[in-house]
PAZAGU-559316 format. One record per residue (C-alpha): residue in one letter; residue number from 1; x, z, y. Coordinates in Angstrom, 2 decimals. Layout:
PAZAGU-559316
> a, NUM, X, Z, Y;
...
END
This chain:
PAZAGU-559316
> m, 1, 29.02, -11.68, -9.83;
> p, 2, 27.34, -8.86, -7.85;
> t, 3, 24.63, -6.79, -9.50;
> k, 4, 22.92, -5.74, -6.28;
> y, 5, 22.45, -7.29, -2.87;
> l, 6, 22.25, -4.87, 0.05;
> l, 7, 21.26, -5.61, 3.62;
> d, 8, 22.54, -3.65, 6.58;
> e, 9, 20.08, -1.57, 8.63;
> s, 10, 20.49, -4.05, 11.45;
> q, 11, 18.97, -6.72, 9.18;
> m, 12, 15.79, -4.75, 8.55;
> p, 13, 12.64, -6.60, 9.69;
> r, 14, 11.50, -6.02, 13.26;
> a, 15, 8.06, -7.52, 12.69;
> w, 16, 5.56, -7.61, 9.84;
> y, 17, 4.35, -10.99, 8.62;
> n, 18, 0.59, -11.63, 8.54;
> i, 19, -0.29, -14.08, 5.77;
> q, 20, -3.73, -14.59, 7.34;
> a, 21, -2.11, -16.82, 9.94;
> d, 22, -1.11, -19.34, 7.27;
> l, 23, -4.12, -19.39, 4.96;
> p, 24, -5.66, -22.87, 4.59;
> e, 25, -9.00, -21.43, 5.71;
> p, 26, -10.16, -18.01, 6.94;
> l, 27, -11.02, -15.39, 4.36;
> p, 28, -14.74, -14.70, 3.79;
> p, 29, -15.81, -11.81, 6.03;
> v, 30, -16.09, -8.31, 4.62;
> l, 31, -19.78, -7.36, 4.50;
> h, 32, -21.17, -4.05, 5.66;
> p, 33, -22.62, -2.26, 2.59;
> g, 34, -25.69, -1.17, 4.56;
> t, 35, -26.58, -4.28, 6.56;
> h, 36, -24.82, -6.93, 4.43;
> q, 37, -23.62, -8.45, 7.70;
> p, 38, -19.94, -9.14, 8.55;
> v, 39, -18.13, -5.94, 9.42;
> t, 40, -17.24, -5.49, 13.10;
> a, 41, -14.54, -3.40, 14.77;
> s, 42, -17.14, -0.80, 15.75;
> d, 43, -18.17, -0.47, 12.09;
> l, 44, -14.58, 0.47, 11.22;
> d, 45, -14.11, 2.89, 14.11;
> p, 46, -15.27, 6.03, 12.23;
> l, 47, -12.57, 5.44, 9.61;
> f, 48, -9.57, 3.87, 11.34;
> t, 49, -7.70, 3.99, 14.65;
> p, 50, -7.95, 1.07, 17.12;
> a, 51, -4.40, -0.11, 16.35;
> l, 52, -5.12, -0.37, 12.62;
> i, 53, -8.48, -2.04, 13.24;
> e, 54, -6.71, -4.60, 15.41;
> q, 55, -4.18, -5.24, 12.64;
> e, 56, -7.02, -5.54, 10.14;
> m, 57, -8.62, -8.35, 12.11;
> t, 58, -5.73, -10.18, 13.74;
> t, 59, -4.62, -13.66, 12.73;
> e, 60, -1.36, -13.45, 14.67;
> r, 61, 1.56, -14.46, 12.45;
> e, 62, 3.80, -11.55, 13.42;
> v, 63, 3.11, -7.95, 14.42;
> d, 64, 5.95, -5.91, 15.89;
> i, 65, 7.05, -2.86, 13.90;
> p, 66, 7.18, 0.19, 16.23;
> e, 67, 10.62, 1.76, 16.57;
> p, 68, 9.48, 5.17, 15.26;
> v, 69, 8.28, 3.42, 12.10;
> r, 70, 11.54, 1.50, 11.75;
> d, 71, 13.45, 4.76, 12.17;
> v, 72, 11.62, 6.25, 9.18;
> y, 73, 11.95, 3.04, 7.17;
> k, 74, 15.73, 3.41, 7.56;
> l, 75, 15.62, 6.42, 5.22;
> w, 76, 15.47, 3.91, 2.35;
> r, 77, 15.18, 0.41, 3.76;
> p, 78, 16.39, -2.24, 3.42;
> a, 79, 15.65, -1.82, -0.29;
> p, 80, 18.08, -3.41, -2.78;
> l, 81, 17.65, -6.64, -4.69;
> y, 82, 19.16, -6.54, -8.19;
> r, 83, 20.32, -9.21, -10.61;
> a, 84, 19.00, -8.18, -14.05;
> y, 85, 21.99, -9.20, -16.17;
> g, 86, 21.02, -6.85, -19.01;
> l, 87, 17.51, -8.27, -19.25;
> e, 88, 18.83, -11.83, -19.18;
> k, 89, 21.15, -11.00, -22.07;
> a, 90, 18.43, -9.22, -24.06;
> l, 91, 16.10, -12.18, -23.67;
> g, 92, 18.81, -14.72, -24.43;
> t, 93, 17.64, -16.75, -21.47;
> p, 94, 19.64, -19.09, -19.25;
> a, 95, 17.35, -18.06, -16.37;
> k, 96, 18.64, -15.86, -13.58;
> i, 97, 16.37, -12.85, -13.10;
> y, 98, 16.31, -10.88, -9.85;
> y, 99, 14.08, -7.94, -8.96;
> k, 100, 13.32, -6.15, -5.73;
> y, 101, 13.55, -2.38, -6.27;
> e, 102, 11.11, -0.34, -4.16;
> g, 103, 11.67, 2.87, -6.14;
> v, 104, 14.35, 4.00, -3.68;
> s, 105, 11.69, 5.31, -1.28;
> p, 106, 11.15, 9.09, -1.04;
> a, 107, 7.84, 8.66, -2.88;
> g, 108, 9.35, 6.42, -5.56;
> s, 109, 7.27, 3.31, -4.86;
> h, 110, 6.43, 0.64, -2.28;
> k, 111, 3.49, 2.65, -0.96;
> p, 112, 5.32, 4.38, 1.95;
> n, 113, 5.74, 0.94, 3.54;
> s, 114, 2.13, 1.32, 4.69;
> a, 115, 1.74, 5.11, 4.64;
> i, 116, 4.37, 5.51, 7.38;
> p, 117, 2.79, 3.13, 9.93;
> q, 118, -0.70, 4.41, 9.14;
> a, 119, 0.41, 7.98, 9.82;
> f, 120, 2.25, 6.87, 12.98;
> y, 121, -0.75, 5.05, 14.47;
> n, 122, -3.08, 7.94, 13.65;
> k, 123, -0.75, 10.47, 15.24;
> e, 124, -0.42, 8.25, 18.30;
> a, 125, -4.23, 8.15, 18.58;
> g, 126, -4.53, 11.94, 18.51;
> v, 127, -5.88, 12.21, 14.98;
> k, 128, -5.24, 15.58, 13.33;
> r, 129, -6.16, 14.97, 9.69;
> l, 130, -6.14, 12.13, 7.16;
> t, 131, -8.13, 11.84, 3.97;
> t, 132, -7.42, 9.52, 1.09;
> e, 133, -7.79, 8.99, -2.64;
> t, 134, -5.22, 8.51, -5.36;
> g, 135, -5.19, 7.70, -9.04;
> a, 136, -1.84, 8.31, -10.69;
> g, 137, -0.59, 9.76, -7.41;
> q, 138, 1.74, 7.17, -5.90;
> w, 139, -0.37, 6.56, -2.81;
> g, 140, -1.30, 10.22, -2.45;
> t, 141, 2.38, 11.17, -2.59;
> s, 142, 3.26, 8.50, -0.03;
> l, 143, 0.63, 9.58, 2.48;
> s, 144, 1.56, 13.24, 1.95;
> f, 145, 5.17, 12.34, 2.75;
> a, 146, 4.12, 10.38, 5.84;
> g, 147, 1.81, 13.15, 7.03;
> s, 148, 4.63, 15.68, 6.83;
> l, 149, 6.79, 13.50, 9.10;
> f, 150, 4.10, 13.00, 11.74;
> d, 151, 2.58, 16.50, 11.59;
> l, 152, -0.77, 15.44, 10.15;
> d, 153, -2.88, 17.43, 7.72;
> v, 154, -3.54, 15.34, 4.60;
> t, 155, -6.30, 15.83, 2.03;
> v, 156, -5.95, 13.83, -1.19;
> f, 157, -8.80, 13.39, -3.65;
> q, 158, -7.14, 12.65, -6.98;
> v, 159, -9.08, 11.19, -9.91;
> s, 160, -9.80, 14.25, -12.05;
> v, 161, -8.25, 12.98, -15.28;
> s, 162, -5.00, 12.17, -13.46;
> f, 163, -5.15, 15.50, -11.62;
> q, 164, -5.09, 17.22, -15.02;
> q, 165, -2.58, 14.88, -16.68;
> k, 166, -0.01, 14.74, -13.85;
> p, 167, 0.59, 18.26, -12.49;
> y, 168, 4.07, 17.37, -11.25;
> r, 169, 2.77, 14.56, -9.08;
> r, 170, 0.30, 17.03, -7.63;
> a, 171, 3.17, 19.46, -7.03;
> v, 172, 5.04, 16.81, -5.03;
> m, 173, 2.01, 16.16, -2.81;
> e, 174, 1.60, 19.88, -2.19;
> t, 175, 5.32, 20.25, -1.48;
> y, 176, 4.86, 17.72, 1.33;
> g, 177, 2.06, 19.93, 2.65;
> a, 178, -1.01, 18.03, 1.45;
> r, 179, -4.11, 19.51, -0.10;
> c, 180, -4.77, 17.85, -3.46;
> i, 181, -8.29, 18.11, -4.89;
> a, 182, -9.61, 16.96, -8.28;
> s, 183, -12.38, 14.38, -7.81;
> p, 184, -15.32, 14.63, -8.23;
> s, 185, -15.29, 17.93, -6.36;
> e, 186, -17.61, 20.54, -4.90;
> l, 187, -16.17, 19.84, -1.45;
> t, 188, -18.43, 16.87, -0.64;
> e, 189, -22.11, 16.05, -1.03;
> f, 190, -21.26, 13.00, -3.12;
> g, 191, -18.94, 14.96, -5.38;
> r, 192, -21.53, 17.67, -5.94;
> r, 193, -24.13, 15.05, -6.83;
> v, 194, -21.83, 13.46, -9.41;
> l, 195, -20.98, 16.84, -10.95;
> a, 196, -24.64, 17.82, -11.09;
> e, 197, -25.34, 14.74, -13.19;
> t, 198, -22.12, 14.87, -15.26;
> p, 199, -20.35, 18.27, -15.06;
> d, 200, -17.32, 17.09, -17.07;
> h, 201, -16.91, 13.78, -15.22;
> t, 202, -13.31, 12.51, -15.49;
> g, 203, -13.51, 10.83, -12.09;
> s, 204, -12.78, 7.35, -10.77;
> l, 205, -11.14, 5.81, -7.75;
> g, 206, -14.57, 4.82, -6.44;
> i, 207, -15.73, 8.43, -6.49;
> a, 208, -12.50, 9.66, -4.90;
> i, 209, -12.80, 7.03, -2.15;
> s, 210, -16.39, 8.08, -1.47;
> e, 211, -15.35, 11.72, -1.10;
> a, 212, -12.45, 10.88, 1.21;
> v, 213, -14.63, 8.64, 3.38;
> e, 214, -17.37, 11.28, 3.57;
> l, 215, -14.97, 13.86, 4.99;
> a, 216, -13.54, 11.37, 7.48;
> v, 217, -16.84, 10.21, 8.96;
> k, 218, -18.10, 13.79, 9.39;
> d, 219, -15.15, 14.97, 11.50;
> p, 220, -14.06, 13.21, 14.73;
> d, 221, -10.52, 14.58, 14.30;
> t, 222, -10.19, 13.03, 10.83;
> k, 223, -9.53, 9.45, 9.76;
> y, 224, -9.28, 7.74, 6.41;
> a, 225, -6.21, 5.98, 4.99;
> l, 226, -6.17, 3.42, 2.19;
> g, 227, -3.14, 2.26, 0.23;
> s, 228, -4.16, -1.22, -0.90;
> v, 229, -6.74, -4.01, -0.53;
> l, 230, -7.04, -4.01, 3.28;
> n, 231, -5.39, -6.62, 5.49;
> h, 232, -3.34, -4.13, 7.50;
> v, 233, -1.94, -2.63, 4.28;
> l, 234, -0.85, -6.06, 3.04;
> l, 235, 0.66, -6.71, 6.48;
> h, 236, 2.84, -3.59, 6.26;
> q, 237, 4.03, -4.49, 2.77;
> s, 238, 5.45, -7.80, 4.02;
> v, 239, 8.78, -6.05, 4.61;
> i, 240, 9.38, -6.47, 0.86;
> g, 241, 9.33, -10.25, 0.96;
> i, 242, 11.05, -10.60, 4.33;
> e, 243, 14.03, -8.64, 3.01;
> s, 244, 13.93, -10.46, -0.33;
> m, 245, 14.30, -13.86, 1.33;
> q, 246, 17.43, -12.70, 3.15;
> q, 247, 18.84, -11.23, -0.06;
> m, 248, 18.20, -14.38, -2.07;
> e, 249, 20.13, -16.31, 0.56;
> m, 250, 22.90, -13.70, 0.30;
> a, 251, 22.99, -14.31, -3.47;
> g, 252, 23.23, -18.05, -2.92;
> d, 253, 20.09, -18.54, -5.01;
> w, 254, 16.43, -19.33, -4.48;
> p, 255, 13.60, -18.52, -6.90;
> d, 256, 11.86, -21.12, -9.05;
> v, 257, 9.12, -18.63, -9.99;
> i, 258, 8.06, -15.40, -8.28;
> v, 259, 6.27, -12.72, -10.32;
> g, 260, 4.49, -9.66, -8.96;
> c, 261, 2.03, -7.11, -10.33;
> t, 262, -1.47, -7.14, -8.85;
> g, 263, -3.85, -4.20, -8.70;
> g, 264, -5.20, -3.78, -5.19;
> g, 265, -2.79, -6.48, -4.00;
> s, 266, -0.36, -4.56, -1.78;
> n, 267, 2.73, -5.16, -3.93;
> f, 268, 1.96, -8.82, -4.65;
> a, 269, 1.16, -9.57, -1.02;
> g, 270, 4.45, -7.96, -0.06;
> i, 271, 6.53, -10.41, -2.08;
> c, 272, 4.32, -13.46, -1.40;
> q, 273, 5.83, -14.66, 1.87;
> r, 274, 5.16, -17.88, 3.76;
> r, 275, 8.54, -19.47, 3.04;
> f, 276, 8.22, -18.54, -0.61;
> k, 277, 4.64, -19.81, -0.69;
> t, 278, 5.33, -23.17, 0.96;
> d, 279, 8.80, -23.91, -0.44;
> p, 280, 8.56, -27.02, -2.68;
> l, 281, 11.45, -25.69, -4.81;
> i, 282, 9.31, -22.78, -6.02;
> g, 283, 7.22, -23.88, -8.96;
> d, 284, 4.81, -20.96, -9.12;
> i, 285, 3.93, -17.53, -7.74;
> v, 286, 2.46, -15.48, -10.55;
> g, 287, 0.35, -12.36, -10.16;
> l, 288, 0.22, -10.20, -13.29;
> k, 289, -2.79, -7.93, -13.59;
> l, 290, -4.24, -5.33, -15.91;
> t, 291, -6.81, -6.42, -18.46;
> h, 292, -9.54, -4.85, -16.32;
> p, 293, -8.55, -4.73, -12.61;
> w, 294, -12.12, -4.43, -11.38;
> r, 295, -11.25, -5.10, -7.74;
> l, 296, -10.07, -8.60, -8.65;
> i, 297, -12.67, -9.36, -11.32;
> v, 298, -15.92, -8.10, -9.83;
> g, 299, -14.99, -7.07, -6.28;
END
């Protein structure tokens, strides 16, 4: 029996799948933090390019993947699907366990699936710089990689404690040409305010996001990029599940249960495809989360 199932480049998805098209009812609107009214396209314009705003709001089932994005995807996609024989043996289970391995990307995670198209659309719109935040560094590394391919300057605000604990991740971002800054920082008004109150603040993703957004809205040549949560990010990650369905068919199997980790939702949304979701043979789709994933618990 094969251990891995590999698709040819010609089988790589040509369109992203938008799960919004198949939800039983529309999602509640995102509210503007200032007005508490539903966010409009014009509200998003200071942060994102028109193409990404359109993807954020569309309910079309499929969105074509631009050829320049597919060309970069081919550096590591289609990603392999593995049969975990060793884990099955260790568990003593009769179950067949398969896993989709996204670690083959240049950044070592699934995050470039969205970093590449975000960089592409920003470059196409004439943007010169991108700002973002990162915790452990996976998203920051991915956007740094994407920025290097599309000749964009990238500034990454990394949560201070991770900035100190993970110098090699910072080195990778800088190797790709990005500027990596410990957050909170003296570079932004918000960062300076936090440091004035707590000089030894260890940082948080919320603070890093605030700093990245502040830089973006103050400079017309700069936009902001986010690696999870948003609809267009989940859209881009759908390549994971589209490939996985083809590979399960190649294996002559079909899952009874699908398991994915959930933080901001980009990985889980990637594997949670319409055919998987609606197939009566699949008993459950399980999202595993941290004890305290605040985005999912309190919003």
